[in-house]
Structures are given as structure tokens and as C-alpha cells.
N, C-alpha and C positions, 0 to 999 in steps of 0.2 A: 501423409500424416506426420506432423511434427513430433519429435521425441523429446527435445529439450530446447531451451532458450538460446543455445549457441549454434543451432542449425541455421543455415542460410535459407531465406534472406534475413539479415539482421534488421531489427527495428531501429529507425533513426533515434528515437528516444532512449533506447537501450545504449547505443553507442555514446550518445550525449551524456548519459548518466555516468558511465565509466570515466569519460574524459574529465567531467566536472569533479568527480570524486578524487581523481589523481591531482587535479589542480588545487582543490581545497586542502587536501592533506599536505601537498607540497608547500602551499602558502603558509600553513601552520608551522611547519618545521623550519621554514626559511625566514619568516618575519615575526613569529610570535614567540617561539621557544628561546631563540638566542637573545631576545630583549628582556627576558625574565631574569631575576636573581637566580644564582646557581641552584639552590635547593628547590625553588619553585619550578625551574626549568626541568629538573630531573623528574619531579612529581608529575608535572603537566605532561611531559614527553611520554612517560610510561603509561599513564592513564589513557591519554589520547591514543597512544600506540595500540593498547589492548582493544579499545573501542573501534579503531580503524581496522584492525585485523579481524575483529568479529564481524564488522560490516562487510568486508571483502569476502570472508569465508561464507557468511550467511547468503550473500548475494550470489556467489558461485553455486552453492548448493541448491538455492531456490531455482536457479536457471537450469541446473543439470538434472534435477530430480524430475522424473516423468510421472505426473499425477494421473495417468490414464486409469480408467476403470479396470479392475482386475479381470473382469469377464472378457473384456475386449483384448487385454494382454494375453490371456490364455488362448483365445481364439487365434490370434496371430502367431502364437507359438505352437499351434497345432495340438493344444491340450484340451481335455474335456471340461466343459463348464461345471463349476462346483455349485452346490445348492439347488434349491427348487426354484422353478420359474415363477411360482406363485408369490415368492418373496421379492420378485424383481419387477422391473418395468421394461417395456420394449422400446428400443430406439429405432425409429424408421430410417435414420441415416446410416447407422452402423449395421442395421439389420440383425441386431442381437439383443438378448435380454441383459440388462445392466442393473446395477444397484439402484435402489429407489432415489438415493440422494445424488445420483450422477446426472450431469447435463452435457449436451453436445456443444462443443465450441467450434464455431465456424472458422476461426483463425487457425486452430490446431488440427481441425478435422478429426476429432475423436471425442468420445465421452470421457469426462473427467470425474473421478470419484470424489464425492462431496464437493462439487464445484463451488468455488467462492467467486472468482472473477478471472478474466484474462488481463494480465498486467503487461502493458506495452513497455514499461520500464525494464521488465525482466525478459520480455519476448517469450513469455511462457504463461500457461494457466496456473493459477494457485488453487490447489485442492487439498485433499486429506494428507497426501504424502509430503507436501512441501509447505504447508501453511505455517508450521512452527518456524521454518527458516525465514519465511516472509516476515513474520512478527518480530523475530530476532533482528532482522535487518532494520526494521522500523525503529526498534528500541535503541540499538547500538548507534545508528546514524543520528537519531534525535539527541542523544546525550553527547555524541562527538561534536555535532554542530553547536550545541548549547555551550560547551566548554569554549570552543573557538570564539563564539560571539560574546560570551561573558568576559573573556580576557581582553578581547578587542575593545569592549565598552570600558573596561578598567584602564586600558592604555589611553583612551580618549579623555577620560576624566583626569588622569595624571598629566597628560599633555596640556590641557587647558587650565588646570589648577596650579601646576608647578612646572611651567614649560622649561625653565633653565635646567632644573635637576633631571627632568626626563630626557631632554635633548643631550645633556652631557653623557648620560648612561648609554643612550642609543648610538650616539656618534662614535663611541668607543668600539662599537661592533659594526656599525654601518657608516663608515667615514664618508663614503661617496654620497650616500643618501641624505644624511643629516636627520635631525629630529622631524622636520617638516615632511621630507620625502618619505620617511618611514611611516609616519602616521597616515599619509595619503594612501599608501599601499595597504595599510591595516583597514582603512575605511573602505577601500575598493573590495577587499575580500569579505568584509562584513556585509556590504551591499549584495555580494554574490551569495552569501550564506543565508541571509535573513529570510528570503522567500522560501527557501528549502526548509528552514526551521519551522515556518508557519505551516507549510504543507504537511510536514512530518507530524507536527502536533495535532493537526486536524485528523490525519489518517490514523495515528496511534490512538487517539481518543475514540474514534469511530470503531476501531477493531476491539478495543477494550470493552465497549458497549456490546458489540456483537458476541464476544466471548462470554460476557456475563449473562446474555440471553440465549446462549447456545444457538446462534443463528449464523448463517453465511451472508455474505454481501448479496448474493442472488436472492436468498430467502427474504432479506430485509426489503429489497427493491420490490419483489412481488407482493409482500405484505403492505408496503406503502401504496402501491398501485391499487390494491384491493380496497384499502381504506379511502383512497381518493374517489374511486368509483362509487362507493357507498355514500360518501358525502355529497357527490353530485346527484345521486339518485334521491337522497333525502331532500336536497334543495329543490329538485324538480317536482317532487311530490307535494312539498310545502307550497310551492308556487301554484301548483294545480289546485290544492285545497283552498288557497286564498281566492281563486277564481270561481269557487263553488263546486268543483268536481273532485271527488275522492278517487284516488288511484286504487285499482284492485289489489295491488301488492303493498299498499301502505302499511298494513298490519305486520307484514313480514319484515319490512325495513325498519319499522319503529320498534320492533322487538316483541310484538304481541304473541307471535308464534315462533320466535327464534330468528336470529340474524341471517341475512342472505350472505353467503360466502362465495367468493370467486372459485372457479374450478382450479384445482392445482395445476401448476405448469407440468407439461409432459416432458419426459426425457425425449431427446431427439430434436428439440428446438435448438436452433443456432443462436444461443443467447450470450451476449457479452455485456455485462453492466457497464 
């Protein structure tokens, strides 16, 4: 049973994430900050540093925090289960009563309290106890990469609109690189950062939507799967009606006696969105 994201074996995507983070931060302080005017260099360096520190801290906490269901934790610690079994659901894999919002992760081999998803970038499940660190990680990384890409775009505009002035300023700090060599490196880091910014924007928007609806990623996937089954059933019934035969459950699906709902997912399933 995995206790945190730093336990072996490490996930390749997790290792890649930390390496890329160090590379991106190093690139910013090596090729972005020194090329700025003194005041802007101080401001950008401080703001970016706060965001980078928040990213690292949130990432470490999201990895270290064990989101295990409290009932499973008490069992392994030899403590008596708290609360009534009537308010819980039974996990056939853990062989224990767990909280109703808990789901069993086959990667971590445990029930996770308010299971959201298993994150391979963190090598850990995201649940009730570490979800806030996960969201903080998304927010801080999004703004950190936005700043880096925004300044890179500004450098590109300056280089192409006033090449001589930009090159003179840059060559004073990067004599060996020159203006052209510097802008090539800026472009290279921008190409590295851009896909991550797009992914982060999508993830952040998705989780803002989940928070506004009080849903987890798991809940959302189950909800969408249920809607898709209902759509397929409606299409099947309509196709059958067109052929002259009426399906006996048509009234239920069409809403005449209430909608047909999928059975809720049971705890104990090895589910990873």
C-alpha cells in the first residue's frame, strides 16, 4: 500500500515533472531576468520566485500527504472504527467499511477519502486531504509559466521591432551569445513552456468547474458516462419507434415516470480516471 508519492517505484512522469520544473525556473533566472531593466528585473524575479516557491511547496505537500480513508488508517493503526457502519459503504478490496465518498485506487492499493483521481505527475492519489495542495500547485504553476511566456513574447516583439537597441542591451549581459543567440534561447524555453501553459489552463478551468459544482473528477466522469448511456438508450428507442415498435421502457427514458439513473459506483472498485 503506497503511503505517499515519494515512495518507490517513482513514476517516470513525476521525475520528468521535477526535472522540467528545475529547467524552466533555471531558464527564467538565467535568460529572462538579467535581460530586463533593473527595476523590472527585481519585480519579476521576486514575483516569479514566490510563485516558483509556492509551486515546489504545494507539489511536495501534495505528494507527501496521504489521502487514505480514515477508517482504513485506523484499522492499520489498530484503532477501533469510528461512526456507524450504516453511514458507510463496504470496500471488498480493503474488506472494511469506508466513507461513502471513498474509492479504491488500484495503483495505491487503498481506499482514498473523497477520491478525485490518481495523478501520475504526483505519483499519488488526490483526495480530501491533499486536494487543496493540488489546486494550489495548478494555480501557482499557471501564473508562473504565464509570466515567463509573457516576458518572452515581449522580448520577441522588442527584438523584431528594434533589433539594434535590444541587441545592444542584451550583448552587455550576454557578450558571447549576442542578441540573436539570446533570443534563440528565449524562443527555445518559450516552446518548452507553451504546452504546459495550455495543459495547466485546461486543468485549472476544469477544476474550477468541479469546485463550483461540488464534484470530484471521479464524480464528473461517472456522471458523464451515465448521461452517455442515457443518450444511447434514447437513440435506440427512437430508432425502434421509427421502425414501428415501441420499447417497453420508453416512458421511463422519456421522463413520463421519472428518469432512469445509473447505479452509483461502489466503493472497492479499482478506478482511476
